C-alpha positions in Angstrom: -21.0 7.3 12.0 -23.1 4.5 10.3 -21.6 1.1 10.9 -21.3 0.4 7.1 -19.9 3.9 6.1 -16.6 3.9 4.3 -15.0 5.6 7.3 -16.3 3.1 9.8 -15.1 0.2 7.5 -11.7 1.8 7.1 -11.3 2.2 10.8 -12.6 -1.2 11.8 -10.9 -2.2 15.1 -9.4 -5.3 13.5 -7.8 -3.3 10.6 -4.7 -1.8 12.2 -2.1 -4.4 13.2 -0.3 -2.7 16.1 3.3 -3.7 15.5 5.7 -1.9 17.8 8.0 -0.9 14.9 5.7 -0.5 11.9 3.1 2.2 12.0 1.0 1.7 8.9 0.4 -2.1 8.9 -3.2 -2.8 8.0 -5.5 -5.7 7.0 -7.3 -5.2 3.8 -10.2 -7.5 4.9 -13.8 -6.6 5.5 -14.5 -4.4 2.6 -17.7 -5.2 0.6 -17.3 -5.9 -3.1 -19.5 -5.3 -6.1 -20.5 -8.9 -6.7 -21.4 -9.6 -3.0 -19.3 -10.9 -0.2 -16.3 -9.0 1.2 -12.6 -9.0 1.1 -11.1 -11.8 3.3 -9.6 -10.9 6.6 -6.1 -12.2 7.3 -5.0 -12.8 3.7 -3.7 -9.5 2.4 -2.0 -6.7 4.3 -0.5 -3.4 3.4 2.3 -1.7 5.4 5.1 0.8 5.7 8.8 -0.1 5.8 9.5 -3.4 7.6 13.2 -3.1 8.0 12.9 -2.1 11.7 11.0 -5.1 12.9 12.2 -6.7 16.1 11.4 -9.9 17.9 8.0 -8.6 19.3 7.0 -7.6 15.7 8.1 -10.9 14.3 6.0 -12.8 16.9 2.9 -10.9 15.6 3.9 -11.6 12.0 4.1 -15.3 12.8 0.7 -15.2 14.5 -0.7 -13.8 11.3 0.8 -16.6 9.3 2.4 -14.1 6.9 4.6 -16.1 4.6 5.2 -13.7 1.7 6.5 -10.1 1.6 6.3 -7.8 -1.5 8.7 -4.8 -1.2 7.8 -2.0 -3.7 10.9 0.0 -3.0 13.8 0.6 -5.3 16.9 -1.6 -5.1 18.8 1.4 -3.8 16.4 1.7 -0.9 16.7 -2.0 -0.1 20.5 -1.7 -0.2 20.8 1.4 1.9 17.9 1.1 4.3 17.4 -2.6 4.8 14.7 -5.1 4.2 12.3 -7.4 6.0 14.4 -9.5 8.5 14.2 -12.9 6.8 16.8 -14.2 9.3 14.2 -13.8 12.0 11.2 -15.2 10.0 11.7 -16.9 6.7 9.3 -15.7 4.0 9.0 -15.6 0.3 10.5 -12.2 -0.6 9.6 -10.4 -3.8 10.8 -7.0 -4.9 8.7 -5.2 -7.5 10.4 -1.7 -7.5 7.7 0.8 -8.7 10.3 3.5 -9.3 14.0 2.8 -9.9 15.3 5.7 -7.7 13.8 7.8 -5.0 13.1 11.3 -6.4 15.6 14.0 -5.7 14.6 17.5 -4.7 15.2 19.0 -8.1 12.9 16.4 -9.8 9.8 17.1 -7.7 7.5 20.2 -8.0 8.2 22.9 -5.5 4.9 23.1 -3.7 3.3 23.0 -0.3 0.1 21.8 -1.7 -0.4 18.0 -1.2 -2.9 17.8 -4.1 -0.4 19.3 -6.5 2.4 17.0 -5.4 0.2 13.8 -5.5 -1.3 14.6 -8.9 2.3 14.9 -10.2 3.7 11.9 -8.4 0.9 9.3 -8.9 0.7 9.5 -12.7 4.5 9.3 -12.7 4.4 6.1 -10.7 1.5 4.6 -12.8 3.4 5.3 -16.0 6.9 4.3 -15.1 5.8 1.4 -12.8 3.0 0.0 -14.9 4.7 -3.4 -15.4 5.9 -3.6 -11.8 2.3 -3.0 -10.6 1.1 -5.8 -12.9 3.9 -8.1 -11.6 2.9 -7.4 -8.0 -0.7 -8.2 -8.8 0.4 -11.5 -10.4 2.5 -12.3 -7.3 -0.5 -11.6 -5.0 -2.8 -13.8 -7.1 -0.4 -16.8 -7.1 0.8 -16.6 -3.4 -0.2 -19.6 -1.2 0.0 -17.8 2.1 -1.0 -14.5 3.7 1.0 -11.7 2.1 2.0 -8.2 3.0 3.0 -5.5 0.4 4.8 -2.4 1.5 7.0 0.6 0.5 8.7 3.1 2.7 5.7 4.9 4.4 3.0 2.6 3.1 1.2 5.6 1.6 2.0 6.2 -2.1 3.3 3.1 -3.9 1.5 0.9 -1.5 -1.6 3.1 -1.7 -1.7 2.8 -5.5 -1.4 -1.0 -5.4 -4.1 -1.2 -2.7 -6.3 1.0 -4.9 -5.8 -1.5 -7.8 -6.5 -4.5 -5.7 -9.7 -3.1 -4.1 -10.8 -1.5 -7.4 -10.5 -4.7 -9.4 -12.5 -6.5 -6.7 -15.2 -4.0 -7.2 -14.9 -2.1 -3.9 -16.7 1.3 -3.9 -14.4 4.2 -4.7 -15.5 5.9 -1.4 -14.1 2.9 0.5 -10.9 3.0 -1.5 -10.5 6.7 -0.6 -11.3 6.0 3.1 -8.7 3.2 3.2 -6.1 5.4 1.6 -6.7 8.3 4.0 -5.9 6.1 7.0 -2.3 6.8 6.1 -2.7 10.3 7.4 -2.9 9.1 11.0 -0.1 6.6 10.3 2.2 9.4 9.1 1.8 11.0 12.5 2.5 7.8 14.3 5.6 7.2 12.0 7.0 10.7 12.8 6.6 10.1 16.5 8.1 6.7 16.3 11.1 8.0 14.4 11.8 10.7 16.9 12.1 8.1 19.6 13.7 5.2 17.8 15.5 6.2 14.6 17.4 9.4 14.2 18.2 8.5 10.6 14.5 8.3 9.8 13.6 11.3 11.8 16.2 13.3 9.9 14.8 12.2 6.6 11.2 13.1 7.7 12.5 16.4 9.0 13.6 17.5 5.5 10.6 16.1 3.7 8.1 18.7 2.6 4.8 18.4 4.4 3.0 17.9 1.1 4.9 14.7 0.6 3.5 13.3 3.9 -0.2 13.8 3.1 -2.7 11.2 1.9 -5.2 13.6 0.3 -8.2 11.5 -0.7 -9.2 14.0 -3.3 -6.1 13.2 -5.3 -6.8 9.5 -5.2 -10.3 10.1 -6.3 -9.1 12.2 -9.3 -6.6 9.5 -10.2 -9.3 6.8 -10.1 -11.8 9.0 -12.1 -9.2 9.4 -14.8 -8.5 5.6 -15.0 -12.2 4.9 -15.2 -12.7 7.5 -17.8 -10.0 6.0 -20.0 -10.6 2.3 -19.2 -14.2 1.9 -18.0 -13.3 0.7 -14.6 -10.3 0.0 -12.3 -10.6 -3.6 -13.4 -10.4 -2.5 -17.0 -7.3 -0.4 -16.2 -5.6 -3.4 -14.5 -6.4 -5.5 -17.6 -4.7 -2.9 -19.7 -1.5 -3.5 -17.8 -1.5 -7.1 -19.0 -3.1 -8.7 -16.0 -5.1 -11.5 -17.7 -8.5 -12.9 -16.9 -7.0 -16.0 -15.2 -5.0 -13.8 -12.8 -8.1 -11.6 -12.1 -10.1 -14.8 -11.3 -7.4 -16.0 -9.0 -7.4 -12.7 -7.2 -11.1 -12.8 -6.7 -11.0 -16.4 -5.5 -8.1 -15.6 -3.1 -9.3 -12.3 -1.7 -13.2 -12.4 -1.7 -15.0 -14.5 0.9 
């Protein structure tokens, strides 16, 4: 595998942050951007749920100097499943709930095909959560410390926000897809972790259709192609959400080395 291929960049040995109790915690640094340079290491992270973090995890979070957490889950998820343990490490906490309620079984398409599910789910999120995604980007731009954004599994809501961030910075779409697909291995790690440490999470995963657990890069590519067709670029799409030029400039200054 070439050293600069999308896959090698997405699997860079510094990318996965091996927290004992979070299985999809990754650094978004080291990706080349369209205008030269690369995304900064150690500034912006993406993750799965952070409610299970224990002292060993918090020690690593402190070593990373993370001082801001964006939670993309619904208020109901925060209430019933818990949040980042601020009592163990004080951070600025922002909740930008992309969807107001987790989908019930009768709301989602009955399918074993991941592509079919994702191509239903992601347009739903982009439509209903448009302002929340814009708010999250504004928060990232104006943060003064390393920041992590996350949802439950770190795949869908988090994957779409990561796509917007990398896309507006001019990262190649192949890189965005490769980064997104790293959630496939993370879902396997999460399932194994739940079986050993959280019966509640294991039970939820056990009744979740396999199609819901897949990060099929073809779906992300179709979503991006559609946004580019309508708005000219991912940056153009982000601008259409109301993210102004000042915020875009701040994002570039903060995230590109």
